[in-house]
N, C-alpha and C positions, 0 to 999 in steps of 0.2 A: 542478543540473548547472552548472558554471562555463562562462562564455562565453569562448572564446579568440579574440581579435581579432588577425588578421595585422598585423604591424608594431608591435604593442605591445612596449615594452621594459621590462626589469627590471634594476636596477643594484645592485651592492654594491661596497664598497671595503675595503681593509685595508692595513696596514703590514707589510712583511717585516722582522720583528725577529729578533734573534739567537736568542732563546728559541724562536721558532717553528721556525727551521731546525734547531736542536739537538733539540727534542722530536720533530720529524718524523723526523730521522735515527735516534733511539732507537726510534721506533715501527717504521720500515721496515727498520731495520738497514742502511740505505744510508749508509755512513760514507765515501763518496768525499771525499777531502780538499778538492776544489774547493768543496764545500758548507760546510766547517767551518774551513778555514785560509786566511786572506787571502793569505799568501805563496805558497801552492800555486796559488791561483786566478790570481795575477799571473803565475806561470810560464807559464800557459796563455793569457795575454793578456786576463785579466778584471780590472777595477779592484777588485772586491770579491768576496766569496764568492757563488757562484751558488746561488740557491734551487732546491730540488727542484721540477721541473716539475709533479709530482703535487700539490703544495700548491695550485696553481690549480685542478686538477681537483677537489680536495676542496671548494674554495669553490663550484665549479659544482654539485657534488653537494648542498651545503647549500642553494643557491638552488632546485634542483629539488625538494628535499624540503620546503621551507618556503614558497617563494614561487610558483614556476611549474613544474608545476601544483600542488604542495603534497602534503599528506598522502596516502599510499597510492601515490605515484608510483614507477615502476620505470624506471631508466635502462637503455635497451636498447643503445645504441651511441653512439660518439663518434668522429668524424673530427676530427683536430687537427693543426695545424702550429704549431711554435714559431718565430715570426718573429724574436724578439729575446730574449736572455737576461734573466732577472729576477734582480736583485742584492739583497744585504743593504741595508736602509734604503730600498728603493724603496716608493713608494705606488702600489698597483695598483687599477685600476677594472675590474670585470668587467661586461659587458653581455650579457644574454640577450634575443634578439629573436625573437618568434614568426614563423616562416617559413611554417608550414602546420599544419593540424589535420585529421586524418581522423576524422570523427564516428563512422563505423561501427567502425573498428578502435580508436578512442580513442588514437591515437598522435599525439603533438605533436612537430613538428620545430622545433628552436631553433638559430638562428644564434648562435654563441658567440665573443665577442671580448674581448680584454683590452688595456689601455693602462697605461703607467707615468705618473709625474708629469710627464713631458715630452711627454705625448700621443703617445708612440711605441708603435705596436702591438707587443705582445709575443706574442700568441697569437691564432689564429683557427681556426674549425672549425664543425662542424654536429653537433648532438646529436639523437637520437631517444629519446622518453620515452613510456612507457605511462602513461596517466592512470589513477589508481586509482579503482575503483568499489567502494563498500561493498556487501558481499554478505550480511551477517547482521544489519544494523541493523533493529530492530523499530520500527514506527511506533506510538507510544503516544498515548493519548487526551489531549486538552487538558482543561482544567478542567471544561467544561460536560458535562452528561449529560442530553440531551434526546432523547426518542424519540417517533416517530409510529407508531401502531398502527391499521391499518384493521380493521374488524370487531371492535373491542376489547370490545364488550359481549357477544359470543358466548361460548360455553363455553371454547373454546381461547383466544380473544383475551383474555378476562378473566384466565385463568390466567397468560398471558404478562405482562399488565399487573401482576398481583400480584407476579410474580417480579422485574420491573424496578423496581417501586416499592420493594421490599425492598432493592434495590441502589442506591437513591437517585436514580433517573431521574425527571425531570419528564416527565409523560405528556400526549400529545395524541392523543385517541382519536376516530376517526371511527365513525359509526354511521348506519344508513339509516332504521330505524323507531324511533319513540319506544318506550322500554322502561320499564315501571313500576318496574323495579329500577335504572334508570340513576343516580338520585340516591344510592341506597344503595351502588352500585358505586363511584361517585365518592368518597363519604364513606369507604368502606373503604380506598381507595387513599390518600387524603389523610392517613390516620392514620400513614402512614410519613413524614410531614413532607415530602412532595413536592407539586409543583404538578400538578393534574389538570384538564385542559380537555376537555370533550366537544364534538365538532364534528359537526353533522348534515350529512352529505353523501350524496347518492345517486350512487354511482359509475356507474350506468347513464346518468346525465346527461352531456352533453358537458362537456369540460374548462372551457370559458368560464364555466359555471354555478358552479363551485366553486374555480377556480384561486386567487382571492384569499384564500380561507380557508386555503389551504396556504402561500402566499407570505407572508402576514401573520404566520405563526408564527415567522419568522426562521430562523437556521441550526439544523439538526438533526444529531444524531450517528447516529441509528438510524432505520431504516424497516423495519417488520415488516408484511408483507402477509398478514393473516389473513382478509380478506373473501372470501366465496365465494357464488356463486349457489345457489339452492335446487336440490337434486338431484332432477331429474325423469327418470324412466325413458324412454329412447329406444332402441328396437332399432336396430342398425347399419344394417339395410336400410330403415328408415323414420325417419331422423334428421329432427327438427324444426329447420329452419334457423334459425328465430327463437330457439329455445332454445340452439342452438350459439352464435349471435351474443351472446346474453346471457352465457353462460359466458366467451366470449372477451373480451367487454367488461370484465367484472369481474376475471377472473383475470389477463388480459394487458394490455389496452389501458390501463386505469386505472393499473396498476402502472407501466407505461412512462411515462405522463404524470407521475406523482408523482416517479419517479426523475429524469426530465428537470428537474424543478423543484428537486430537492435537490442534484444533483451539483455545480453550480458552487460552492456554499458549502462542500461537503465537500472539494472539491479545494483550496480556499483554506486550509482547516484541516488538510489532509493526513490526514484521518481520516473513516471512515464505515463503517457496516455495513448491508448490505441482506440481509434474510432473508425468504424466501417459503415459504408452506406448500404442500407438494405432496401426494403420496399414494403409498403403497407399491405401488399398482396400476401405477405407472410401470415397475416391474420384475416384478411378480407377475401372475398371471392375474387380470384385472379381473372385477368383477361384471357380469353381463349387463345391458345397458341403460345402461351408463355412457359411451357413445361420446362424447357432447358434452362431458361433464365431463372425460374423460380426454384428449381432443384439446387442450383448453385448458391442461391441466397440462403436457402434452408441449411445447406452444409456449412456455409460461412457463419450463420447464427449459432450453430452447434459449437463451432470452434471458438467463437467469441465468449460463450458461456464458460467454457473450460479455461480459457485465458483468464477470465475474471476470477475464477475460483483459485487458480494456481499461482497467480501473480499478485493478487490483492494485498497479501501480507508484506510484499516488497515495495509497496508504495506505487504500484503500477495498476492502472484501471483499464478495463476494456469494455466498450459499449458499441451499440449499433444505433444508427439513426435511420428510420424507415418512413420516408415521406409518401404521401399519396401522389397522384399525377402532377408532374411538373412539366412546364413547357420547355423542352430542350430538344436538341438534335436527336437525342436518344428516343424520344417519343414522337418524332416527326411522322411516323407511319400510322399513328392512331388517327382515325378520321376526326375532322374538326367538329362534326356534329356530336360525336361521342364525348369530346372534351366539353362541349357546351352542356350536355346532359350531366356529366360528372360535376361540373361547377354548380349547376342548379340543385343537385341532390345534396350538396354540401351545406351544413348549417351556416357556414360563413358566406355562402353564395360566391365562392371563388375557388380557384385552384391554388396549389402551393406555389410559391416563388422561391428561387434559390436562396434569397436572404432568410427565409424561414429556417432553412437548413443551416446556413452559415452562422446565424446568430446562436442557434442551439449548440453547435459545435464549439463556437467561441467560448461559451459559458463552460462547457464540459472540460475544455482545456485548462481552465483556471483552477487555482487553489480552492476556490469556493465550492467546487464540485468534487472534492476528493472522496465523498461518500457515495457518489453515483458510480456504480460498478455492476457489470453483468446485466445491464438493462438494454432492452430494445425499445427505444423511444419512438413511438408512432406519431408522426406529424401529419395529421389528417383533417384538421379543422373540426373534429368532432364526429366524423362519420363512424 
């Protein structure tokens, strides 16, 4: 957004030539003889032909559209007084001075004055101009493609990393516990000719324990929060507060801390994507015993909505992906029969697979999805 400083002046000048007067007469069809014939002008007390007053207005219009405020401006009104006639062969200087600016209404008030070659004022007035605001410009990604994925060694996290690697993203993957397959996962991702760095972080630890590991990565374009606490059954009337705090810490607090670290650089680049894994239980009837888990996801969703509102104008979007039941280690405790029933109830007659989630996330990360913001996308197969 341009800064408009009260008192700042913008100047243009031009010569009133015979061709200019004649061309304007042809355009406006104002063939008043005092504009075109010197002998007629003299009859009315003028030494030379009198230029059309609107020629000066056209020059002011040119300045409004190209200098102050520039592209997209709409001239709302003009109070004007012709102090002295403008004649053929005059040299005219026009000055626009910023008198006031309404930030809320985006209306600029301009003092308009014009002088001839003898420094005689020929025109004065006040203009009001609506400052143009681009309403459809897409914020496109810069050259870098760098993504941070928490819980990237899990079933869903790994699928997300595979999708991003195919699209050429360098990956920074956080994990909590050593995984025998971590080296193989890293190798599989690097076959797409991208950088892959595994970062051991326990998100249950306070920020000071792992802050530098994130800040040392440098600017990032994407943050995908796949990390989640183990799903421990807790009846609503007997919630384990420690388990609730664990869910809140991993789902919400750590996500907020990472976002706070990444936002300043994303604002500088005017691009960013925040994507968080939710659950379809945010809108459906939840499984019994999911109180702690579900409270943390509701809190996270509230945070995502505010991120979207507050950062959208900076080219940064925030969204949540909420799948229905997926076969992962996280859902291992759900009885097999319950999974069968869930699949049969689904219009697609199946459960969600990690690729359903990763393909959706891959799309949201792209420039094509710049208008998807503040959404909770439920991947449920139609239930």
